[in-house]
C-alpha angles and dihedrals in degrees: 000000000000129000114257111235090211105049102010090234112147090221095102118141122198112240130191134170134151093284104027138051119176149085127301115204111223094191110131092232097043123034096167128148125229114203113214124220117232091260094052092049092053092054094049118086111253116248125200122202126193125200120227088211 
C-alpha cells in the first residue's frame, strides 16, 4: 500500500482507468483520490489487478 498525501495513512491503493491514474486512500476517515502526473506515474511501480468476476 502507498502513503496518502492528504491524511498520511498507509492505506493507499493504486488506481488506473482510461482517464485517471493515481492513488485512492482507503482509510475510513479520508477516501480521497490523488491524481498522479505523468512523471509520477512513470516512477511508481505498475500494478495489475484482475477481477474474479
